[in-house]
N, CA, C and O of each residue as an XYZ file, in Angstrom:
956
protein
N      52.668    227.229     59.270
C      52.222    226.695     60.561
C      52.628    227.665     61.670
O      53.783    228.086     61.724
N      51.678    228.035     62.574
C      51.995    229.040     63.582
C      52.854    228.458     64.698
O      53.050    227.246     64.797
N      53.359    229.364     65.536
C      54.294    228.979     66.606
C      53.654    228.021     67.604
O      54.299    227.088     68.082
N      52.385    228.256     67.914
C      51.700    227.398     68.903
C      51.648    225.948     68.440
O      51.910    225.038     69.227
N      51.312    225.722     67.164
C      51.239    224.354     66.641
C      52.620    223.711     66.610
O      52.766    222.526     66.909
N      53.638    224.500     66.244
C      55.010    223.966     66.226
C      55.450    223.549     67.619
O      56.047    222.488     67.801
N      55.152    224.389     68.595
C      55.506    224.056     69.977
C      54.749    222.823     70.450
O      55.295    221.991     71.175
N      53.482    222.707     70.035
C      52.697    221.532     70.424
C      53.259    220.252     69.847
O      53.333    219.241     70.545
N      53.663    220.275     68.571
C      54.259    219.091     67.933
C      55.585    218.743     68.605
O      55.882    217.573     68.849
N      56.365    219.757     68.896
C      57.660    219.534     69.554
C      57.468    218.931     70.935
O      58.202    218.022     71.323
N      56.476    219.432     71.689
C      56.225    218.903     73.032
C      55.768    217.454     72.982
O      56.135    216.656     73.845
N      54.952    217.101     71.957
C      54.486    215.718     71.804
C      55.657    214.784     71.525
O      55.736    213.696     72.095
N      56.567    215.208     70.649
C      57.739    214.385     70.328
C      58.619    214.184     71.562
O      59.129    213.089     71.801
N      58.791    215.254     72.343
C      59.611    215.154     73.550
C      58.977    214.216     74.569
O      59.678    213.442     75.220
N      57.636    214.282     74.712
C      56.950    213.402     75.661
C      57.125    211.942     75.274
O      57.332    211.085     76.133
N      57.041    211.664     73.980
C      57.232    210.289     73.511
C      58.655    209.828     73.803
O      58.869    208.700     74.248
N      59.627    210.706     73.552
C      61.020    210.360     73.782
C      61.290    210.137     75.275
O      61.956    209.177     75.664
N      60.748    211.064     76.115
C      60.985    210.953     77.543
C      60.305    209.724     78.146
O      60.857    209.111     79.059
N      59.118    209.350     77.656
C      58.361    208.261     78.273
C      58.715    206.876     77.774
O      58.056    205.902     78.138
N      59.755    206.770     76.938
C      60.056    205.485     76.300
C      60.477    204.418     77.318
O      60.018    203.278     77.250
N      61.341    204.787     78.249
C      61.838    203.805     79.219
C      60.716    203.323     80.142
O      60.619    202.136     80.452
N      59.878    204.258     80.571
C      58.758    203.874     81.436
C      57.795    202.948     80.703
O      57.257    202.013     81.296
N      57.575    203.205     79.413
C      56.699    202.340     78.613
C      57.294    200.944     78.477
O      56.566    199.951     78.506
N      58.605    200.866     78.330
C      59.271    199.558     78.247
C      59.060    198.764     79.527
O      58.894    197.545     79.491
N      59.068    199.464     80.660
C      58.881    198.796     81.947
C      57.497    198.171     82.046
O      57.353    197.030     82.486
N      56.483    198.922     81.635
C      55.106    198.401     81.675
C      54.922    197.290     80.651
O      54.272    196.281     80.922
N      55.507    197.490     79.458
C      55.376    196.485     78.400
C      56.024    195.171     78.822
O      55.535    194.095     78.477
N      57.115    195.258     79.562
C      57.806    194.044     80.025
C      56.893    193.199     80.897
O      56.855    191.976     80.762
N      56.152    193.853     81.798
C      55.224    193.102     82.653
C      54.039    192.584     81.852
O      53.593    191.454     82.051
N      53.528    193.418     80.938
C      52.325    193.063     80.173
C      52.558    191.872     79.252
O      51.616    191.142     78.945
N      53.791    191.662     78.807
C      54.076    190.575     77.876
C      54.346    189.246     78.570
O      54.576    188.238     77.901
N      54.322    189.229     79.912
C      54.514    187.968     80.642
C      53.311    187.051     80.431
O      52.186    187.504     80.220
N      53.582    185.756     80.494
C      52.488    184.788     80.423
C      51.577    184.951     81.639
O      52.061    185.273     82.724
N      50.269    184.736     81.482
C      49.348    184.850     82.623
C      49.790    183.953     83.782
O      50.114    182.781     83.586
N      49.796    184.514     84.977
C      50.200    183.761     86.151
C      51.692    183.681     86.365
O      52.143    183.089     87.345
N      52.485    184.276     85.454
C      53.940    184.259     85.569
C      54.427    185.650     85.956
O      53.768    186.650     85.677
N      55.579    185.700     86.595
C      56.181    186.971     86.991
C      57.625    186.998     86.515
O      58.361    186.026     86.687
N      58.025    188.104     85.921
C      59.391    188.239     85.418
C      60.296    188.790     86.510
O      59.817    189.252     87.546
N      61.598    188.742     86.280
C      62.551    189.293     87.247
C      62.367    190.800     87.350
O      62.122    191.472     86.349
N      62.486    191.324     88.561
C      62.367    192.763     88.769
C      63.511    193.458     88.040
O      64.683    193.169     88.281
N      63.156    194.376     87.148
C      64.157    195.044     86.311
C      64.711    196.258     87.059
O      64.244    197.382     86.875
N      65.715    196.011     87.906
C      66.289    197.085     88.721
C      66.899    198.181     87.866
O      66.731    199.366     88.156
N      67.611    197.789     86.808
C      68.304    198.778     85.970
C      67.316    199.734     85.305
O      67.473    200.952     85.384
N      66.302    199.178     84.653
C      65.329    200.021     83.951
C      64.515    200.849     84.932
O      64.203    202.007     84.655
N      64.168    200.271     86.072
C      63.420    200.984     87.103
C      64.227    202.184     87.600
O      63.686    203.275     87.778
N      65.537    201.970     87.825
C      66.407    203.054     88.289
C      66.554    204.137     87.221
O      66.638    205.322     87.543
N      66.584    203.729     85.946
C      66.700    204.705     84.859
C      65.462    205.606     84.785
O      65.575    206.805     84.532
N      64.285    205.018     85.008
C      63.057    205.817     84.991
C      63.045    206.793     86.174
O      62.633    207.943     86.024
N      63.494    206.339     87.343
C      63.579    207.228     88.501
C      64.560    208.371     88.247
O      64.312    209.517     88.623
N      65.673    208.039     87.605
C      66.664    209.064     87.271
C      66.081    210.083     86.293
O      66.343    211.281     86.401
N      65.291    209.595     85.341
C      64.634    210.496     84.395
C      63.648    211.410     85.113
O      63.529    212.586     84.770
N      62.946    210.880     86.102
C      62.015    211.692     86.898
C      62.758    212.803     87.638
O      62.301    213.945     87.685
N      63.904    212.454     88.215
C      64.714    213.468     88.902
C      65.145    214.562     87.926
O      65.164    215.742     88.275
N      65.493    214.160     86.692
C      65.883    215.130     85.681
C      64.748    216.068     85.316
O      64.958    217.270     85.156
N      63.536    215.519     85.182
C      62.371    216.361     84.885
C      62.136    217.372     86.007
O      61.826    218.537     85.759
N      62.289    216.901     87.244
C      62.062    217.788     88.388
C      63.093    218.909     88.430
O      62.760    220.052     88.743
N      64.338    218.584     88.118
C      65.397    219.596     88.112
C      65.153    220.648     87.030
O      65.480    221.819     87.224
N      64.585    220.245     85.897
C      64.269    221.189     84.836
C      62.996    221.985     85.152
O      62.877    223.159     84.800
N      62.057    221.325     85.816
C      60.739    221.931     86.031
C      60.785    223.065     87.055
O      60.162    224.107     86.855
N      61.516    222.866     88.141
C      61.527    223.864     89.219
C      62.039    225.236     88.759
O      61.367    226.238     89.002
N      63.217    225.314     88.096
C      63.652    226.640     87.614
C      62.740    227.222     86.535
O      62.595    228.441     86.445
N      62.121    226.362     85.712
C      61.195    226.847     84.697
C      59.973    227.519     85.333
O      59.512    228.558     84.861
N      59.460    226.919     86.398
C      58.303    227.497     87.094
C      58.672    228.871     87.666
O      57.897    229.821     87.555
N      59.856    228.969     88.277
C      60.285    230.265     88.824
C      60.454    231.299     87.704
O      60.075    232.460     87.856
N      61.028    230.858     86.578
C      61.238    231.754     85.450
C      59.909    232.238     84.876
O      59.772    233.413     84.534
N      58.930    231.339     84.771
C      57.605    231.705     84.260
C      56.945    232.744     85.165
O      56.335    233.700     84.686
N      57.073    232.548     86.469
C      56.485    233.504     87.409
C      57.126    234.886     87.267
O      56.441    235.907     87.317
N      58.456    234.902     87.089
C      59.152    236.177     86.903
C      58.722    236.853     85.595
O      58.516    238.066     85.553
N      58.589    236.055     84.535
C      58.174    236.612     83.238
C      56.754    237.166     83.302
O      56.471    238.213     82.719
N      55.876    236.484     83.991
C      54.493    236.955     84.128
C      54.445    238.262     84.899
O      53.681    239.164     84.556
N      55.264    238.363     85.947
C      55.314    239.606     86.721
C      55.858    240.763     85.882
O      55.339    241.878     85.924
N      56.923    240.469     85.113
C      57.501    241.513     84.251
C      56.503    241.958     83.195
O      56.354    243.157     82.957
N      55.818    241.016     82.556
C      54.829    241.335     81.532
C      53.681    242.142     82.119
O      53.149    243.043     81.470
N      53.304    241.814     83.349
C      52.214    242.548     84.011
C      52.636    243.990     84.304
O      51.853    244.928     84.156
N      53.910    244.139     84.727
C      54.404    245.489     85.012
C      54.477    246.334     83.738
O      54.105    247.507     83.744
N      54.958    245.731     82.644
C      55.060    246.464     81.376
C      53.683    246.836     80.862
O      53.480    247.944     80.365
N      52.737    245.916     80.978
C      51.383    246.167     80.478
C      50.659    247.231     81.288
O      49.752    247.889     80.778
N      51.052    247.407     82.547
C      50.377    248.370     83.420
C      50.911    249.792     83.265
O      50.339    250.726     83.827
N      51.993    249.972     82.515
C      52.567    251.299     82.328
C      51.622    252.174     81.498
O      51.002    251.704     80.545
N      51.526    253.426     81.868
C      50.662    254.380     81.164
C      51.388    254.881     79.919
O      52.430    255.528     80.027
N      50.839    254.585     78.729
C      51.496    254.956     77.477
C      50.920    256.188     76.826
O      51.193    256.451     75.655
N      50.120    256.958     77.565
C      49.469    258.133     76.958
C      50.432    259.288     76.701
O      50.169    260.119     75.832
N      51.539    259.359     77.436
C      52.441    260.499     77.304
C      53.806    260.106     76.757
O      54.772    260.845     76.946
N      53.914    258.960     76.082
C      55.187    258.509     75.525
C      55.175    258.728     74.019
O      54.123    258.854     73.391
N      56.384    258.768     73.462
C      56.497    258.975     72.012
C      56.148    257.702     71.261
O      56.011    256.623     71.838
N      56.009    257.868     69.958
C      55.670    256.717     69.130
C      56.769    255.666     69.158
O      56.483    254.469     69.172
N      58.036    256.109     69.167
C      59.164    255.166     69.214
C      59.163    254.370     70.515
O      59.379    253.158     70.514
N      58.921    255.056     71.607
C      58.883    254.364     72.904
C      57.711    253.386     72.967
O      57.822    252.299     73.533
N      56.587    253.790     72.376
C      55.420    252.891     72.359
C      55.708    251.640     71.551
O      55.323    250.540     71.946
N      56.395    251.803     70.399
C      56.759    250.652     69.569
C      57.733    249.732     70.291
O      57.623    248.508     70.214
N      58.692    250.338     70.996
C      59.655    249.542     71.763
C      58.947    248.749     72.862
O      59.293    247.599     73.134
N      57.965    249.372     73.478
C      57.201    248.683     74.529
C      56.430    247.500     73.961
O      56.379    246.427     74.561
N      55.822    247.720     72.773
C      55.078    246.634     72.145
C      56.001    245.488     71.737
O      55.639    244.318     71.858
N      57.205    245.836     71.250
C      58.182    244.804     70.891
C      58.613    244.017     72.133
O      58.787    242.800     72.087
N      58.779    244.738     73.232
C      59.164    244.073     74.486
C      58.062    243.126     74.946
O      58.337    242.010     75.387
N      56.805    243.580     74.841
C      55.685    242.720     75.222
C      55.652    241.458     74.361
O      55.471    240.352     74.870
N      55.829    241.640     73.040
C      55.816    240.493     72.124
C      56.928    239.515     72.459
O      56.725    238.301     72.461
N      58.116    240.062     72.744
C      59.258    239.212     73.097
C      59.012    238.460     74.397
O      59.324    237.275     74.515
N      58.444    239.175     75.380
C      58.149    238.540     76.676
C      57.100    237.439     76.531
O      57.227    236.366     77.122
N      56.054    237.718     75.731
C      54.999    236.709     75.524
C      55.556    235.475     74.825
O      55.208    234.348     75.179
N      56.422    235.684     73.827
C      57.019    234.563     73.097
C      57.886    233.706     74.014
O      57.812    232.477     73.985
N      58.714    234.372     74.835
C      59.573    233.643     75.776
C      58.740    232.921     76.819
O      59.057    231.799     77.214
N      57.666    233.574     77.265
C      56.781    232.967     78.261
C      56.116    231.722     77.707
O      56.065    230.688     78.373
N      55.605    231.822     76.478
C      54.927    230.677     75.863
C      55.886    229.503     75.684
O      55.523    228.351     75.922
N      57.119    229.807     75.260
C      58.110    228.755     75.068
C      58.421    228.038     76.383
O      58.510    226.811     76.428
N      58.585    228.821     77.450
C      58.879    228.220     78.755
C      57.675    227.457     79.302
O      57.833    226.438     79.976
N      56.463    227.957     79.009
C      55.255    227.238     79.461
C      55.145    225.874     78.789
O      54.798    224.887     79.437
N      55.443    225.815     77.484
C      55.434    224.525     76.788
C      56.499    223.600     77.369
O      56.257    222.407     77.555
N      57.682    224.154     77.655
C      58.744    223.342     78.241
C      58.353    222.778     79.588
O      58.591    221.604     79.870
N      57.743    223.626     80.438
C      57.293    223.170     81.755
C      56.212    222.101     81.618
O      56.186    221.131     82.375
N      55.309    222.292     80.635
C      54.242    221.318     80.424
C      54.809    219.962     80.003
O      54.340    218.922     80.466
N      55.813    219.972     79.131
C      56.438    218.721     78.691
C      57.030    217.980     79.881
O      56.799    216.782     80.050
N      57.794    218.691     80.707
C      58.428    218.041     81.859
C      57.390    217.574     82.882
O      57.539    216.507     83.478
N      56.342    218.373     83.083
C      55.299    217.992     84.042
C      54.555    216.735     83.587
O      54.393    215.792     84.361
N      54.102    216.724     82.325
C      53.352    215.571     81.822
C      54.220    214.321     81.744
O      53.743    213.214     81.996
N      55.496    214.496     81.393
C      56.409    213.351     81.350
C      56.640    212.790     82.748
O      56.718    211.576     82.936
N      56.748    213.683     83.721
C      56.921    213.251     85.109
C      55.696    212.480     85.597
O      55.827    211.449     86.256
N      54.496    212.987     85.270
C      53.261    212.309     85.671
C      53.147    210.942     84.989
O      52.747    209.961     85.616
N      53.498    210.884     83.708
C      53.409    209.613     82.983
C      54.384    208.593     83.562
O      54.026    207.433     83.769
N      55.611    209.023     83.821
C      56.590    208.108     84.415
C      56.111    207.591     85.762
O      56.266    206.412     86.082
N      55.529    208.488     86.545
C      55.019    208.093     87.862
C      53.922    207.046     87.721
O      53.900    206.067     88.467
N      53.021    207.241     86.781
C      51.923    206.280     86.575
C      52.465    204.928     86.111
O      51.978    203.881     86.538
N      53.474    204.953     85.236
C      54.054    203.694     84.753
C      54.764    202.953     85.884
O      54.647    201.733     85.996
N      55.492    203.681     86.713
C      56.165    203.059     87.853
C      55.155    202.455     88.820
O      55.344    201.344     89.314
N      54.086    203.192     89.085
C      53.048    202.698     89.996
C      52.350    201.473     89.414
O      52.048    200.527     90.142
N      52.093    201.484     88.103
C      51.459    200.325     87.462
C      52.358    199.101     87.554
O      51.883    197.997     87.821
N      53.649    199.293     87.335
C      54.611    198.183     87.390
C      54.662    197.587     88.793
O      54.595    196.369     88.964
N      54.782    198.459     89.795
C      54.883    197.987     91.186
C      53.562    197.371     91.640
O      53.557    196.326     92.291
N      52.437    198.013     91.301
C      51.126    197.527     91.761
C      50.804    196.151     91.173
O      50.367    195.256     91.897
N      51.015    195.978     89.873
C      50.687    194.698     89.243
C      51.582    193.576     89.748
O      51.128    192.441     89.890
N      52.834    193.876     90.017
C      53.710    192.860     90.603
C      53.256    192.529     92.027
O      53.298    191.371     92.442
N      52.822    193.547     92.768
C      52.332    193.311     94.126
C      51.073    192.437     94.114
O      50.895    191.583     94.983
N      50.197    192.660     93.116
C      49.009    191.816     92.977
C      49.408    190.354     92.766
O      48.822    189.446     93.356
N      50.417    190.145     91.912
C      50.884    188.793     91.653
C      51.482    188.165     92.910
O      51.259    186.987     93.189
N      52.240    188.956     93.664
C      52.871    188.454     94.892
C      51.810    188.104     95.925
O      51.932    187.102     96.630
N      50.765    188.931     96.017
C      49.680    188.614     96.959
C      48.990    187.312     96.587
O      48.629    186.528     97.463
N      48.806    187.077     95.292
C      48.160    185.834     94.857
C      49.020    184.620     95.196
O      48.500    183.533     95.446
N      50.351    184.812     95.201
C      51.233    183.700     95.564
C      51.033    183.299     97.028
O      51.215    182.137     97.391
N      50.658    184.266     97.859
C      50.422    183.966     99.267
C      49.296    182.977     99.488
O      49.237    182.318    100.526
N      48.388    182.868     98.501
C      47.284    181.917     98.603
C      47.637    180.573     97.980
O      46.943    179.582     98.207
N      48.706    180.532     97.200
C      49.046    179.297     96.488
C      50.186    178.525     97.132
O      50.273    177.305     96.990
N      51.066    179.236     97.845
C      52.189    178.560     98.495
C      52.063    178.757     99.995
O      51.219    179.514    100.473
N      52.915    178.061    100.720
C      52.895    178.211    102.172
C      53.648    179.494    102.529
O      53.421    180.517    101.884
N      54.499    179.482    103.491
C      55.218    180.684    103.910
C      56.540    180.866    103.180
O      57.208    181.886    103.347
N      56.924    179.877    102.367
C      58.220    179.930    101.679
C      57.978    179.886    100.173
O      57.293    178.997     99.667
N      58.548    180.855     99.469
C      58.436    180.873     98.013
C      59.448    179.927     97.388
O      60.542    179.762     97.928
N      59.116    179.307     96.274
C      60.119    178.520     95.545
C      61.313    179.392     95.171
O      61.171    180.593     94.940
N      62.492    178.772     95.115
C      63.722    179.514     94.861
C      63.712    180.281     93.560
O      64.216    181.402     93.498
N      63.134    179.685     92.495
C      63.141    180.366     91.198
C      62.285    181.622     91.210
O      62.556    182.564     90.465
N      61.248    181.646     92.052
C      60.419    182.854     92.163
C      61.107    183.892     93.044
O      61.074    185.084     92.740
N      61.730    183.445     94.130
C      62.437    184.382     95.013
C      63.511    185.145     94.255
O      63.725    186.332     94.502
N      64.186    184.468     93.334
C      65.255    185.122     92.570
C      64.729    186.244     91.687
O      65.489    187.130     91.296
N      63.430    186.217     91.369
C      62.847    187.229     90.488
C      62.337    188.458     91.239
O      61.972    189.456     90.617
N      62.309    188.392     92.573
C      61.741    189.485     93.359
C      62.829    190.415     93.873
O      63.966    190.004     94.104
N      62.454    191.673     94.045
C      63.357    192.626     94.683
C      63.332    192.406     96.191
O      62.479    191.677     96.700
N      64.254    193.027     96.901
C      64.299    192.895     98.361
C      63.008    193.398     98.991
O      62.481    192.773     99.911
N      62.494    194.523     98.502
C      61.246    195.081     99.028
C      60.070    194.141     98.771
O      59.178    194.024     99.611
N      60.060    193.476     97.629
C      58.971    192.545     97.305
C      59.031    191.303     98.183
O      57.991    190.774     98.575
N      60.228    190.832     98.495
C      60.360    189.686     99.398
C      59.827    190.026    100.782
O      59.130    189.223    101.403
N      60.158    191.225    101.263
C      59.648    191.668    102.565
C      58.127    191.808    102.524
O      57.434    191.465    103.482
N      57.624    192.315    101.407
C      56.173    192.483    101.252
C      55.470    191.127    101.301
O      54.418    190.999    101.927
N      56.040    190.119    100.648
C      55.445    188.786    100.655
C      55.430    188.206    102.073
O      54.432    187.627    102.501
N      56.540    188.365    102.794
C      56.610    187.835    104.159
C      55.549    188.476    105.054
O      54.890    187.792    105.837
N      55.391    189.790    104.930
C      54.410    190.486    105.763
C      52.983    190.103    105.365
O      52.108    189.961    106.218
N      52.762    189.938    104.060
C      51.424    189.554    103.594
C      51.063    188.152    104.096
O      49.947    187.924    104.564
N      52.002    187.225    103.996
C      51.762    185.857    104.448
C      51.550    185.831    105.966
O      50.683    185.110    106.461
N      52.341    186.617    106.699
C      52.191    186.662    108.163
C      50.800    187.187    108.540
O      50.171    186.676    109.466
N      50.329    188.198    107.825
C      48.997    188.746    108.083
C      47.913    187.715    107.752
O      46.943    187.561    108.495
N      48.089    187.018    106.635
C      47.125    186.000    106.218
C      47.065    184.855    107.222
O      45.980    184.389    107.570
N      48.220    184.404    107.685
C      48.261    183.300    108.646
C      47.671    183.722    109.987
O      46.994    182.935    110.650
N      47.928    184.960    110.379
C      47.351    185.469    111.626
C      45.825    185.510    111.540
O      45.126    185.178    112.497
N      45.331    185.919    110.391
C      43.881    185.983    110.185
C      43.266    184.583    110.216
O      42.215    184.379    110.823
N      43.927    183.612    109.554
C      43.403    182.240    109.541
C      43.450    181.627    110.942
O      42.555    180.874    111.326
N      44.502    181.957    111.703
C      44.600    181.439    113.068
C      43.490    182.010    113.949
O      42.945    181.321    114.812
N      43.171    183.270    113.715
C      42.107    183.902    114.490
C      40.754    183.271    114.191
O      39.915    183.114    115.078
N      40.555    182.908    112.912
C      39.296    182.270    112.511
C      39.299    180.771    112.767
O      38.250    180.126    112.751
N      40.497    180.218    113.005
C      40.681    178.769    113.098
C      40.145    178.087    111.838
O      39.389    177.117    111.895
N      40.573    178.644    110.689
C      40.092    178.156    109.402
C      41.208    178.277    108.368
O      41.827    179.332    108.229
N      41.455    177.187    107.648
C      42.486    177.184    106.609
C      41.862    177.659    105.298
O      41.030    176.964    104.715
N      42.266    178.844    104.838
C      41.670    179.450    103.650
C      42.454    179.204    102.380
O      41.994    179.548    101.292
N      43.637    178.612    102.501
C      44.508    178.466    101.321
C      44.352    177.117    100.625
O      45.081    176.824     99.677
N      43.422    176.304    101.078
C      43.190    175.022    100.403
C      42.388    175.268     99.135
O      41.953    176.390     98.874
N      42.195    174.222     98.354
C      41.466    174.344     97.100
C      40.070    174.934     97.325
O      39.357    174.539     98.248
N      39.696    175.884     96.464
C      38.364    176.455     96.550
C      37.300    175.437     96.135
O      36.165    175.497     96.608
N      37.670    174.493     95.241
C      36.766    173.424     94.821
C      37.219    172.128     95.503
O      38.361    171.711     95.314
N      36.361    171.492     96.283
C      36.779    170.279     96.995
C      37.264    169.206     96.020
O      36.609    168.952     95.009
N      38.408    168.573     96.312
C      38.911    167.517     95.425
C      38.030    166.265     95.507
O      37.344    166.033     96.503
N      38.068    165.461     94.431
C      37.290    164.230     94.414
C      37.871    163.198     95.372
O      37.136    162.397     95.949
N      39.180    163.219     95.539
C      39.835    162.250     96.399
C      40.708    163.009     97.394
O      41.488    163.869     96.983
N      40.598    162.712     98.706
C      41.435    163.421     99.689
C      42.910    163.040     99.609
O      43.764    163.732    100.163
N      43.209    161.935     98.918
C      44.598    161.494     98.770
C      45.088    161.747     97.351
O      44.298    161.759     96.407
N      46.389    161.947     97.205
C      46.979    162.233     95.912
C      48.271    161.425     95.770
O      49.018    161.239     96.731
N      48.513    160.951     94.544
C      49.733    160.205     94.268
C      50.817    161.191     93.853
O      50.612    162.004     92.951
N      51.982    161.116     94.520
C      53.049    162.086     94.250
C      54.391    161.383     94.100
O      54.593    160.266     94.577
N      55.297    162.076     93.423
C      56.707    161.660     93.366
C      57.535    162.759     94.020
O      57.381    163.939     93.703
N      58.406    162.365     94.928
C      59.256    163.330     95.628
C      60.426    163.701     94.716
O      61.155    162.829     94.242
N      60.598    164.994     94.478
C      61.665    165.472     93.593
C      62.928    165.791     94.376
O      64.027    165.447     93.941
N      62.789    166.440     95.516
C      63.933    166.764     96.375
C      63.949    165.813     97.575
O      62.920    165.265     97.970
N      65.126    165.637     98.135
C      65.256    164.811     99.333
C      64.812    165.636    100.535
O      65.616    166.362    101.120
N      63.537    165.531    100.907
C      62.961    166.355    101.973
C      63.309    165.803    103.346
O      63.510    166.565    104.291
N      63.380    164.507    103.458
C      63.699    163.882    104.740
C      62.453    163.486    105.501
O      61.356    163.437    104.945
N      62.634    163.208    106.768
C      61.531    162.729    107.601
C      60.722    163.925    108.113
O      61.271    164.852    108.709
N      59.414    163.888    107.870
C      58.539    164.991    108.295
C      57.297    164.411    108.962
O      56.891    163.282    108.688
N      56.706    165.214    109.844
C      55.464    164.827    110.515
C      54.296    165.373    109.719
O      54.114    166.586    109.620
N      53.498    164.467    109.148
C      52.317    164.858    108.390
C      51.098    164.815    109.298
O      51.221    164.530    110.489
N      49.938    165.092    108.753
C      48.738    165.166    109.583
C      48.327    163.823    110.143
O      47.693    163.758    111.196
N      48.686    162.721    109.439
C      48.255    161.389    109.891
C      49.398    160.404    110.079
O      49.164    159.254    110.451
N      50.631    160.833    109.828
C      51.765    159.909    109.931
C      53.079    160.676    109.914
O      53.124    161.870    109.617
N      54.144    159.956    110.242
C      55.496    160.473    110.070
C      56.080    159.751    108.867
O      56.188    158.525    108.876
N      56.455    160.490    107.837
C      56.889    159.875    106.581
C      58.304    160.325    106.228
O      58.718    161.448    106.519
N      59.034    159.401    105.588
C      60.366    159.714    105.089
C      60.241    160.086    103.609
O      60.071    159.213    102.759
N      60.323    161.356    103.313
C      60.127    161.840    101.944
C      61.485    161.887    101.241
O      62.081    162.949    101.063
N      61.944    160.714    100.853
C      63.241    160.621    100.179
C      63.080    160.872     98.684
O      61.994    160.696     98.132
N      64.156    161.280     98.040
C      64.132    161.631     96.626
C      63.683    160.439     95.776
O      64.113    159.310     96.012
N      62.806    160.693     94.775
C      62.261    159.723     93.820
C      61.221    158.785     94.430
O      60.703    157.906     93.741
N      60.910    158.962     95.721
C      59.894    158.105     96.345
C      58.517    158.426     95.767
O      58.185    159.588     95.534
N      57.729    157.390     95.541
C      56.358    157.555     95.049
C      55.418    157.061     96.137
O      55.566    155.940     96.622
N      54.459    157.882     96.521
C      53.576    157.523     97.633
C      52.235    158.239     97.507
O      52.077    159.188     96.739
N      51.282    157.751     98.286
C      49.981    158.395     98.398
C      49.966    159.212     99.692
O      50.225    158.682    100.772
N      49.666    160.485     99.574
C      49.607    161.360    100.738
C      48.281    162.096    100.752
O      47.613    162.240     99.728
N      47.926    162.548    101.921
C      46.742    163.404    101.996
C      47.039    164.682    101.214
O      48.121    165.259    101.319
N      46.060    165.102    100.437
C      46.269    166.274     99.577
C      46.703    167.496    100.376
O      47.548    168.273     99.931
N      46.118    167.658    101.558
C      46.442    168.830    102.376
C      47.904    168.814    102.825
O      48.499    169.867    103.055
N      48.491    167.593    102.951
C      49.895    167.488    103.323
C      50.823    167.704    102.130
O      51.912    168.262    102.268
N      50.378    167.258    100.966
C      51.243    167.307     99.786
C      51.244    168.666     99.095
O      52.196    168.996     98.387
N      50.184    169.464     99.290
C      50.033    170.697     98.521
C      51.209    171.651     98.669
O      51.688    172.210     97.683
N      51.675    171.839     99.903
C      52.751    172.804    100.109
C      54.035    172.374     99.405
O      54.784    173.218     98.913
N      54.292    171.070     99.355
C      55.501    170.583     98.675
C      55.353    170.640     97.159
O      56.329    170.855     96.440
N      54.134    170.447     96.681
C      53.882    170.534     95.231
C      54.069    171.970     94.752
O      54.708    172.211     93.727
N      53.508    172.927     95.502
C      53.611    174.333     95.092
C      55.038    174.846     95.187
O      55.415    175.769     94.466
N      55.842    174.250     96.080
C      57.236    174.669     96.214
C      58.163    173.936     95.251
O      59.370    174.178     95.231
N      57.584    173.032     94.450
C      58.387    172.325     93.461
C      59.187    171.169     94.014
O      60.089    170.666     93.345
N      58.874    170.736     95.233
C      59.602    169.618     95.846
C      58.934    168.283     95.579
O      59.521    167.228     95.817
N      57.715    168.330     95.086
C      56.975    167.121     94.700
C      56.247    167.402     93.404
O      56.020    168.557     93.044
N      55.881    166.336     92.703
C      55.007    166.486     91.549
C      53.854    165.491     91.675
O      54.031    164.359     92.124
N      52.667    165.949     91.266
C      51.494    165.106     91.335
C      51.460    164.158     90.152
O      51.704    164.561     89.015
N      51.159    162.911     90.419
C      51.087    161.885     89.373
C      49.635    161.494     89.155
O      48.819    161.569     90.074
N      49.318    161.080     87.944
C      47.948    160.593     87.722
C      47.679    159.331     88.548
O      48.528    158.445     88.645
N      46.527    159.269     89.119
C      46.199    158.114     89.977
C      45.972    156.857     89.164
O      45.689    155.800     89.727
C-alpha cells in the first residue's frame, strides 16, 4: 500500500477520533422525544470548544510550515543542475524527495485538523440551532414565563434568548392588536374544566376575579386557563 493511501486511512481514523465528542452532542439532542428538550450539556459543549481550540493551535503552525516547505522546494527545483556533478545531482534529488514527503505529511495533518474543526463547528451550530428552534416554539405555547422544569434545562444564554423572543412576539401582537398564541383550531367549547395544582391565589380573569386555590375544580374560559395549564399550574379535566 503506497504512502498516500496510508496517510488517507490515518487521517480518516483521526477525524473519527476527533469528532466523537461533537457527534455525542448532536446524538444527545436527536435522541430526545419529539417536543421535548434535554438539559444543556455545558460540560460536553465546553469539551468540543476546547477541542476546536486545540485544532486551531495545531493548524496555524502547520500552515506556516507548509508554506516554508513549498518555498524551499521551489527554490531547490529552480536551481540549474547542468553544471553539477552526478553526486550533487543525486543529493539534490534526495533532498527534493525528502521535502515532498515531509510536505505531504504536513498537508495531511493540516487537512485532518481543518476538517475536524469544520465538523465540530457544524455539530455545535446544529446543537445550538435545533435547541433555539425548540425554544422559539415554546414562545407560542406558554406565556412570558417558562415552567420551572424547562428553565432548569436551559443555559443562561438560552433563557435570555427566550425572553427576547417572547418580548418581540408580544410587541408584534400588541402592534396588530391580535392574540396569535391561542389555539390554531377553534375549540368546541370556550370554557374548560380544570383542577388547580398550585395555590395561585386571587387573580383577575377576563370575566371575573377568581380565587385559584390548590385542588379547586372550576370552569374557566379557555383563554384564561391556557397560560396556567402550559405552566403546569393547572390540569385540564374531561368535561
